[in-house]
TORMI-348260 format. One line per field, with one value per residue (C-alpha): residue number from 1; chain; residue in one letter; y, x, z. Coordinates in nm, 4 decimals, decimal comma. Example, Ala and Ser with C-alpha at 12.3 -4.5 7.8 and 13.67 -1.06 7.14 Angstrom:
REM TORMI-348260
resi: 1 / 2
chain: A / A
resn: A / S
Y: -0,4500 / -0,1060
X: 1,2300 / 1,3670
Z: 0,7800 / 0,7140
REM end
This chain:
REM TORMI-348260
resi: 1 / 2 / 3 / 4 / 5 / 6 / 7 / 8 / 9 / 10 / 11 / 12 / 13 / 14 / 15 / 16 / 17 / 18 / 19 / 20 / 21 / 22 / 23 / 24 / 25 / 26 / 27 / 28 / 29 / 30 / 31 / 32 / 33 / 34 / 35 / 36 / 37 / 38 / 39 / 40 / 41 / 42 / 43 / 44 / 45 / 46 / 47 / 48 / 49 / 50 / 51 / 52 / 53 / 54 / 55 / 56 / 57 / 58 / 59 / 60 / 61 / 62 / 63 / 64 / 65 / 66 / 67 / 68 / 69 / 70 / 71 / 72 / 73 / 74 / 75 / 76 / 77 / 78 / 79 / 80 / 81 / 82 / 83 / 84 / 85 / 86 / 87 / 88 / 89 / 90 / 91 / 92 / 93 / 94 / 95 / 96 / 97 / 98 / 99 / 100 / 101 / 102 / 103 / 104 / 105 / 106 / 107 / 108 / 109 / 110 / 111 / 112 / 113 / 114 / 115 / 116 / 117 / 118 / 119 / 120 / 121 / 122 / 123 / 124 / 125 / 126 / 127 / 128 / 129 / 130 / 131 / 132 / 133 / 134 / 135 / 136 / 137 / 138 / 139 / 140 / 141 / 142 / 143 / 144 / 145 / 146 / 147 / 148 / 149 / 150 / 151 / 152 / 153 / 154 / 155 / 156 / 157 / 158 / 159 / 160 / 161 / 162 / 163 / 164 / 165 / 166 / 167 / 168 / 169 / 170 / 171 / 172 / 173 / 174 / 175 / 176 / 177 / 178 / 179 / 180 / 181 / 182 / 183 / 184 / 185 / 186 / 187 / 188 / 189 / 190 / 191 / 192 / 193 / 194 / 195 / 196 / 197 / 198 / 199 / 200 / 201 / 202 / 203 / 204 / 205 / 206 / 207 / 208 / 209 / 210 / 211 / 212 / 213 / 214 / 215 / 216 / 217 / 218 / 219 / 220 / 221 / 222 / 223 / 224 / 225 / 226 / 227 / 228 / 229 / 230 / 231 / 232 / 233 / 234 / 235 / 236 / 237 / 238 / 239 / 240 / 241 / 242 / 243 / 244 / 245 / 246 / 247 / 248 / 249 / 250 / 251 / 252 / 253 / 254 / 255 / 256 / 257 / 258 / 259 / 260 / 261 / 262 / 263 / 264 / 265 / 266 / 267 / 268 / 269 / 270 / 271 / 272 / 273 / 274 / 275 / 276 / 277 / 278 / 279 / 280 / 281 / 282 / 283 / 284 / 285 / 286 / 287 / 288 / 289 / 290 / 291 / 292 / 293 / 294 / 295 / 296 / 297 / 298 / 299 / 300 / 301 / 302 / 303 / 304 / 305 / 306 / 307 / 308 / 309 / 310 / 311 / 312 / 313 / 314 / 315 / 316 / 317 / 318
chain: A / A / A / A / A / A / A / A / A / A / A / A / A / A / A / A / A / A / A / A / A / A / A / A / A / A / A / A / A / A / A / A / A / A / A / A / A / A / A / A / A / A / A / A / A / A / A / A / A / A / A / A / A / A / A / A / A / A / A / A / A / A / A / A / A / A / A / A / A / A / A / A / A / A / A / A / A / A / A / A / A / A / A / A / A / A / A / A / A / A / A / A / A / A / A / A / A / A / A / A / A / A / A / A / A / A / A / A / A / A / A / A / A / A / A / A / A / A / A / A / A / A / A / A / A / A / A / A / A / A / A / A / A / A / A / A / A / A / A / A / A / A / A / A / A / A / A / A / A / A / A / A / A / A / A / A / A / A / A / A / A / A / A / A / A / A / A / A / A / A / A / A / A / A / A / A / A / A / A / A / A / A / A / A / A / A / A / A / A / A / A / A / A / A / A / A / A / A / A / A / A / A / A / A / A / A / A / A / A / A / A / A / A / A / A / A / A / A / A / A / A / A / A / A / A / A / A / A / A / A / A / A / A / A / A / A / A / A / A / A / A / A / A / A / A / A / A / A / A / A / A / A / A / A / A / A / A / A / A / A / A / A / A / A / A / A / A / A / A / A / A / A / A / A / A / A / A / A / A / A / A / A / A / A / A / A / A / A / A / A / A / A / A / A / A / A / A / A / A / A / A / A / A / A / A / A / A / A / A / A / A / A / A / A / A / A / A / A
resn: X / X / X / X / X / X / X / X / X / X / X / X / X / X / X / X / X / X / X / X / X / X / X / X / X / X / X / X / X / X / X / X / X / X / X / X / X / X / X / X / X / X / X / X / X / X / X / X / X / X / X / X / X / X / X / X / X / X / X / X / X / X / X / X / X / X / X / X / X / X / X / X / X / X / X / X / X / X / X / X / X / X / X / X / X / X / X / X / X / X / X / X / X / X / X / X / X / X / X / X / X / X / X / X / X / X / X / X / X / X / X / X / X / X / X / X / X / X / X / X / X / X / X / X / X / X / X / X / X / X / X / X / X / X / X / X / X / X / X / X / X / X / X / X / X / X / X / X / X / X / X / X / X / X / X / X / X / X / X / X / X / X / X / X / X / X / X / X / X / X / X / X / X / X / X / X / X / X / X / X / X / X / X / X / X / X / X / X / X / X / X / X / X / X / X / X / X / X / X / X / X / X / X / X / X / X / X / X / X / X / X / X / X / X / X / X / X / X / X / X / X / X / X / X / X / X / X / X / X / X / X / X / X / X / X / X / X / X / X / X / X / X / X / X / X / X / X / X / X / X / X / X / X / X / X / X / X / X / X / X / X / X / X / X / X / X / X / X / X / X / X / X / X / X / X / X / X / X / X / X / X / X / X / X / X / X / X / X / X / X / X / X / X / X / X / X / X / X / X / X / X / X / X / X / X / X / X / X / X / X / X / X / X / X / X / X / X / X
Y: 10,6204 / 10,6118 / 10,5135 / 10,1978 / 10,1654 / 9,8695 / 9,8942 / 9,6300 / 9,6248 / 9,3723 / 9,3258 / 9,2049 / 9,2148 / 9,1579 / 9,1064 / 9,4313 / 9,4257 / 9,7626 / 9,8856 / 9,9486 / 10,2266 / 10,4939 / 10,5254 / 10,3115 / 9,9567 / 9,8059 / 9,9351 / 9,8171 / 9,4975 / 9,4728 / 9,4713 / 9,4494 / 9,2296 / 9,4223 / 9,3979 / 9,6137 / 9,6453 / 9,9372 / 9,7445 / 9,5919 / 9,9264 / 10,0816 / 9,7986 / 9,8439 / 10,2213 / 10,2208 / 9,9495 / 10,1622 / 10,4532 / 10,2360 / 10,1240 / 9,7578 / 9,6499 / 9,3470 / 9,2477 / 9,0018 / 8,8456 / 8,5393 / 8,4535 / 8,1879 / 7,8818 / 7,9553 / 8,1234 / 8,4731 / 8,4183 / 8,3258 / 8,6375 / 8,8638 / 8,6815 / 8,6908 / 9,0555 / 9,1626 / 8,9630 / 9,1118 / 9,4600 / 9,3811 / 9,3292 / 9,0724 / 8,8053 / 8,5563 / 8,6004 / 8,5605 / 8,2155 / 8,0387 / 7,9086 / 7,6071 / 7,6344 / 8,0150 / 8,1997 / 8,5061 / 8,8169 / 9,0227 / 9,3736 / 9,5615 / 9,9309 / 10,1894 / 10,5009 / 10,8264 / 11,0810 / 11,2958 / 11,0022 / 10,9435 / 10,6161 / 10,3381 / 9,9909 / 9,6810 / 9,4042 / 9,0255 / 8,8974 / 8,6548 / 8,3854 / 8,5851 / 8,4078 / 8,6905 / 8,5595 / 8,2691 / 8,5038 / 8,4873 / 8,6782 / 8,3726 / 8,4223 / 8,7549 / 8,6619 / 8,8449 / 8,7484 / 8,9613 / 9,2750 / 9,2162 / 9,5411 / 9,6987 / 10,0785 / 10,1482 / 9,9522 / 10,0800 / 9,9701 / 10,0536 / 10,0562 / 9,8383 / 9,5347 / 9,6145 / 9,6409 / 9,2986 / 9,1013 / 9,1919 / 8,9516 / 9,1507 / 9,3959 / 9,1286 / 9,0864 / 9,4613 / 9,4815 / 9,2024 / 9,3906 / 9,7075 / 9,5169 / 9,3721 / 9,7089 / 9,8956 / 9,6236 / 9,6868 / 10,0685 / 10,0715 / 10,3771 / 10,3101 / 10,4860 / 10,4357 / 10,5266 / 10,4894 / 10,4299 / 10,4033 / 10,1638 / 10,2097 / 9,9139 / 9,6922 / 9,8383 / 10,1235 / 10,4471 / 10,3546 / 10,0267 / 10,2083 / 10,4751 / 10,2168 / 10,0294 / 10,3410 / 10,4708 / 10,1623 / 10,2078 / 10,5847 / 10,5929 / 10,3762 / 10,5685 / 10,7918 / 10,9053 / 10,9334 / 10,9693 / 11,0510 / 11,2154 / 11,5337 / 11,3694 / 11,0654 / 11,2553 / 11,4534 / 11,1233 / 10,9990 / 11,3021 / 11,4860 / 11,8047 / 11,9322 / 12,2682 / 12,3066 / 12,3622 / 12,0373 / 11,8459 / 11,9787 / 11,8850 / 11,5360 / 11,4961 / 11,6110 / 11,3805 / 11,0704 / 11,1899 / 11,1595 / 11,2936 / 11,3651 / 11,4299 / 11,4365 / 11,5515 / 11,4553 / 11,6748 / 11,5592 / 11,8436 / 12,0953 / 11,9529 / 11,8373 / 11,9580 / 11,8392 / 11,9135 / 11,8508 / 12,0018 / 12,2469 / 12,3880 / 12,3498 / 12,3169 / 12,3251 / 12,2493 / 12,2743 / 11,9833 / 11,9447 / 12,0235 / 11,7071 / 11,5510 / 11,3049 / 10,9686 / 10,7477 / 10,8522 / 10,4993 / 10,4362 / 10,8029 / 10,7974 / 10,4861 / 10,6599 / 10,9663 / 10,7413 / 10,5764 / 10,9161 / 11,0463 / 10,7441 / 10,7735 / 11,1408 / 11,0816 / 10,8095 / 11,0333 / 11,3205 / 11,5605 / 11,8897 / 11,9325 / 12,1403 / 11,9147 / 11,6097 / 11,7191 / 11,8317 / 11,4957 / 11,3006 / 11,5246 / 11,4592 / 11,0817 / 11,0863 / 11,3128 / 11,0848 / 10,7881 / 10,9684 / 11,0143 / 10,6415 / 10,3975 / 10,1258 / 10,1028 / 10,0927 / 10,1306 / 10,5014 / 10,4614 / 10,6330 / 10,5256 / 10,7554 / 10,9375 / 11,0021 / 11,1315 / 11,3589 / 11,4833 / 11,5637 / 11,7506 / 11,9516 / 12,0502 / 11,8359 / 11,6364 / 11,3181 / 11,0019 / 10,9827 / 10,7209
X: 11,6036 / 11,2210 / 11,0651 / 10,8524 / 10,5421 / 10,3165 / 9,9417 / 9,6951 / 9,3161 / 9,0520 / 8,7129 / 8,4722 / 8,4641 / 8,1747 / 8,0891 / 7,9282 / 7,6673 / 7,7056 / 7,4018 / 7,4494 / 7,1893 / 7,0998 / 6,7813 / 6,5758 / 6,7055 / 6,3684 / 6,4035 / 6,7610 / 6,7923 / 7,1665 / 7,4581 / 7,8348 / 8,0103 / 8,2663 / 8,4307 / 8,3694 / 8,3714 / 8,5075 / 8,7916 / 8,9162 / 8,8764 / 9,1058 / 9,3592 / 9,3697 / 9,3870 / 9,6988 / 9,8591 / 9,8168 / 9,9780 / 10,2814 / 10,2272 / 10,2617 / 9,9035 / 9,7830 / 9,4150 / 9,2706 / 8,9423 / 8,7336 / 8,5744 / 8,3333 / 8,4924 / 8,3184 / 8,3792 / 8,3013 / 8,5442 / 8,8159 / 8,7387 / 8,7882 / 9,0996 / 9,2704 / 9,1765 / 9,3162 / 9,6357 / 9,6729 / 9,6517 / 9,9512 / 9,7545 / 9,9002 / 9,6276 / 9,8238 / 9,5648 / 9,2616 / 9,1036 / 8,8244 / 8,5257 / 8,3115 / 7,9322 / 7,9296 / 7,8512 / 8,0596 / 7,8521 / 7,6936 / 7,5553 / 7,3611 / 7,4216 / 7,1655 / 7,3155 / 7,1262 / 7,1861 / 7,4068 / 7,6343 / 7,4980 / 7,3337 / 7,2265 / 7,3601 / 7,1503 / 7,3325 / 7,2890 / 7,5342 / 7,3380 / 7,5715 / 7,8672 / 8,2063 / 8,3486 / 8,1356 / 8,3789 / 8,6623 / 8,7284 / 8,9455 / 9,1722 / 9,2528 / 9,4230 / 9,7841 / 10,1033 / 10,2628 / 10,0097 / 10,1605 / 10,5230 / 10,6566 / 10,3071 / 10,3104 / 9,9350 / 9,6126 / 9,2964 / 8,9542 / 8,6007 / 8,2511 / 8,1300 / 8,3092 / 8,1744 / 7,8174 / 7,8055 / 7,7893 / 7,8077 / 8,0992 / 8,3160 / 8,3653 / 8,5761 / 8,7858 / 8,8408 / 8,9385 / 9,1900 / 9,3330 / 9,3580 / 9,5278 / 9,7894 / 9,8394 / 9,8946 / 10,1312 / 10,3417 / 10,3099 / 10,1118 / 9,9027 / 9,5276 / 9,2998 / 8,9228 / 8,6400 / 8,2913 / 8,1511 / 7,7992 / 7,5618 / 7,2173 / 7,0903 / 7,3163 / 7,2622 / 7,0944 / 7,2679 / 7,2214 / 7,4072 / 7,6803 / 7,7225 / 7,7538 / 8,0336 / 8,2106 / 8,2397 / 8,4491 / 8,6633 / 8,7276 / 8,9666 / 9,2109 / 9,1920 / 9,4778 / 9,3202 / 8,9422 / 8,8288 / 8,4576 / 8,1985 / 8,0415 / 7,6994 / 7,8325 / 7,9882 / 7,6655 / 7,4767 / 7,7271 / 7,7547 / 7,4384 / 7,6352 / 7,8603 / 7,9949 / 8,3715 / 8,3571 / 8,1669 / 8,3974 / 8,7083 / 8,5643 / 8,4890 / 8,8489 / 8,9906 / 8,7598 / 8,8783 / 9,2392 / 9,2096 / 9,5273 / 9,3800 / 9,0068 / 8,9427 / 8,6053 / 8,5107 / 8,2435 / 8,2214 / 8,2040 / 8,2769 / 8,6204 / 8,7617 / 8,8851 / 9,1505 / 9,1646 / 9,5142 / 9,6905 / 9,4078 / 9,4186 / 9,1681 / 9,2928 / 9,0482 / 9,0897 / 8,8389 / 8,7364 / 8,8561 / 8,6078 / 8,5569 / 8,2824 / 8,1215 / 8,0214 / 7,9924 / 8,0508 / 8,0785 / 8,4294 / 8,5295 / 8,5514 / 8,7694 / 8,9945 / 9,0172 / 9,1168 / 9,3890 / 9,5218 / 9,5185 / 9,7019 / 9,9644 / 10,0214 / 10,0224 / 10,2870 / 10,4971 / 10,4731 / 10,2753 / 10,1820 / 9,8079 / 9,7195 / 9,9143 / 9,7647 / 9,4042 / 9,4740 / 9,6243 / 9,3388 / 9,0803 / 9,2515 / 9,2493 / 8,8828 / 8,7925 / 8,9601 / 8,7580 / 8,4324 / 8,5315 / 8,5038 / 8,2154 / 8,2890 / 8,3946 / 8,7711 / 8,8398 / 8,9058 / 9,1588 / 9,4677 / 9,8277 / 10,0736 / 10,1895 / 9,8291 / 9,7330 / 10,0354 / 9,9896 / 9,6253 / 9,6731 / 9,9598 / 9,7558 / 9,9365 / 9,7766 / 9,6211 / 9,6109 / 9,2771 / 9,0465
Z: 10,0165 / 10,0211 / 10,3530 / 10,3515 / 10,5682 / 10,6467 / 10,7027 / 10,8251 / 10,8020 / 10,9022 / 10,7443 / 10,4821 / 10,1039 / 9,8681 / 9,5072 / 9,3963 / 9,1221 / 8,9552 / 8,7592 / 8,3886 / 8,4034 / 8,6570 / 8,8566 / 9,0993 / 9,1299 / 9,0415 / 8,6856 / 8,6315 / 8,4274 / 8,3591 / 8,6039 / 8,5862 / 8,8398 / 9,0418 / 9,3846 / 9,6888 / 10,0658 / 10,2668 / 10,4264 / 10,1021 / 9,9240 / 10,1835 / 10,1529 / 9,7752 / 9,8108 / 10,0270 / 9,8110 / 9,4985 / 9,6810 / 9,7474 / 10,1068 / 10,2044 / 10,2674 / 10,4666 / 10,4698 / 10,7244 / 10,6159 / 10,5320 / 10,1960 / 10,0797 / 9,9238 / 9,5947 / 9,2610 / 9,3932 / 9,6801 / 9,4307 / 9,2257 / 9,5288 / 9,6508 / 9,3114 / 9,2612 / 9,5991 / 9,5452 / 9,1985 / 9,3505 / 9,5687 / 9,8900 / 10,1318 / 10,1535 / 10,3652 / 10,6437 / 10,4168 / 10,4357 / 10,2455 / 10,4408 / 10,3456 / 10,3477 / 10,3526 / 10,0322 / 9,9530 / 10,0235 / 9,7454 / 9,7215 / 9,4565 / 9,3964 / 9,2942 / 9,1327 / 9,0828 / 8,8078 / 9,0348 / 9,1158 / 9,4659 / 9,5470 / 9,7797 / 9,8460 / 9,9140 / 10,1011 / 10,0828 / 10,3409 / 10,5605 / 10,7005 / 10,5709 / 10,5700 / 10,7836 / 11,0725 / 11,1037 / 11,2035 / 11,5794 / 11,8289 / 11,8445 / 11,4756 / 11,5572 / 11,6268 / 11,7191 / 11,3865 / 11,1971 / 11,3510 / 11,2593 / 11,1060 / 11,0971 / 11,1320 / 11,1279 / 11,1752 / 11,0084 / 11,1342 / 11,0257 / 11,1695 / 10,8833 / 11,0274 / 11,3741 / 11,2440 / 11,0790 / 11,4053 / 11,7778 / 11,8362 / 11,5972 / 11,8836 / 12,0526 / 11,7386 / 11,7095 / 12,0753 / 12,0189 / 11,7212 / 11,9305 / 12,2130 / 11,9758 / 11,8049 / 12,1312 / 12,2510 / 11,9400 / 11,9541 / 11,6293 / 11,5300 / 11,5040 / 11,2575 / 11,2629 / 11,0245 / 11,1803 / 10,8299 / 10,9713 / 10,7921 / 10,9461 / 10,7424 / 10,9529 / 11,3020 / 11,4867 / 11,5770 / 11,9437 / 11,8949 / 11,7041 / 11,9729 / 12,2499 / 12,0731 / 11,9448 / 12,3021 / 12,3784 / 12,0658 / 12,0635 / 12,3640 / 12,1675 / 11,8392 / 11,7264 / 11,3985 / 11,3607 / 10,9997 / 11,0001 / 10,7810 / 10,9175 / 10,8967 / 11,0853 / 11,3737 / 11,4108 / 11,4424 / 11,6998 / 11,9310 / 11,8164 / 11,7570 / 11,4803 / 11,5964 / 11,6036 / 11,9776 / 12,0341 / 11,8007 / 11,9748 / 12,3158 / 12,1819 / 12,0563 / 12,3911 / 12,5862 / 12,3995 / 12,3528 / 11,9741 / 11,8140 / 11,4687 / 11,4347 / 11,0610 / 10,9288 / 10,5736 / 10,4156 / 10,0553 / 9,8075 / 10,0817 / 10,1568 / 10,4896 / 10,8276 / 11,0728 / 11,4451 / 11,5833 / 11,8853 / 11,9457 / 11,5912 / 11,3062 / 10,9470 / 10,6548 / 10,2853 / 10,0021 / 9,7844 / 9,4265 / 9,1517 / 8,9465 / 8,7365 / 8,9783 / 8,8332 / 9,1436 / 9,5051 / 9,6503 / 9,7807 / 9,7946 / 10,1738 / 10,1644 / 9,9133 / 10,1364 / 10,4269 / 10,2178 / 10,1108 / 10,4662 / 10,6026 / 10,3289 / 10,4081 / 10,7819 / 10,7613 / 10,5360 / 10,7873 / 10,5663 / 10,7295 / 10,8080 / 10,5009 / 10,2652 / 10,4351 / 10,3794 / 10,0241 / 9,9318 / 10,0939 / 9,9243 / 9,5926 / 9,6310 / 9,7338 / 9,4415 / 9,1876 / 9,3154 / 9,2292 / 8,8643 / 8,7878 / 8,8235 / 9,0804 / 9,4433 / 9,3885 / 9,0168 / 9,0643 / 9,3448 / 9,2035 / 9,1914 / 9,3649 / 9,0512 / 8,9489 / 9,2932 / 9,3212 / 8,9657 / 9,0315 / 9,3593 / 9,2108 / 8,9077 / 8,6547 / 8,3759 / 8,5084 / 8,3001 / 8,1220 / 8,2711
REM end
């Protein structure tokens, strides 16, 4: 009998305006409406891999809010703790994509509906049967009070012996690196799995040598320190041992959402007790597949696609 696991995440979602042409945003005249947001991307990613996925959020009581809600529900995400908020417009972002698939994101999220979420909204019932809670720095960066919400989530998770994974997902357009460091120092001691980009961890601790990273993991008692390095692959530090796996070679169309896909793949493998090498390979594969499709979450694979890809089998054409 296949084991069933339940994952919870908290955070924002946005309407993403995807450019129909590449290059500087000021020259783009046509956009395609899509849906994005790191926390929702993760929730969709684990749902497509077959995990039970719960997303806690707030959306504007408007047409865009309905679009996001219906999309998440259609993907099998539990939206029972997503509420609509009057007088707050659902947030929007515009993406700029370069010829190599990399890009920038411009956010329009003033008076975001997620600001109405409070620590009191985090209840014991949310954690019934939850095996892992995933949190991100994006939610923390939106408003200083979100630290209190995250701490409440951590408190409830620890009370229920729930594993906590965290992705710093630094957005320097939303806060300074100093502000991020100060809050992360309060979060790290409670994190079991840290999923961070190599560039991000260097910003946080101002070093990126393996020795410095290992010392950092020991200091905060982080069980799994996972370093994402894009086209170079990924690394895992666990029990004093480093494991490294190369990235998959794919034709990159759009890199946005690849890190969220990696996180979803890692969490799936972790909950299914994959060995370190297999764990990184699977997460690398999920992240790679995301980059082959335009959009924040359209490329998130289903379990058969992900397994087929990492084992070298034919993947369904996209």
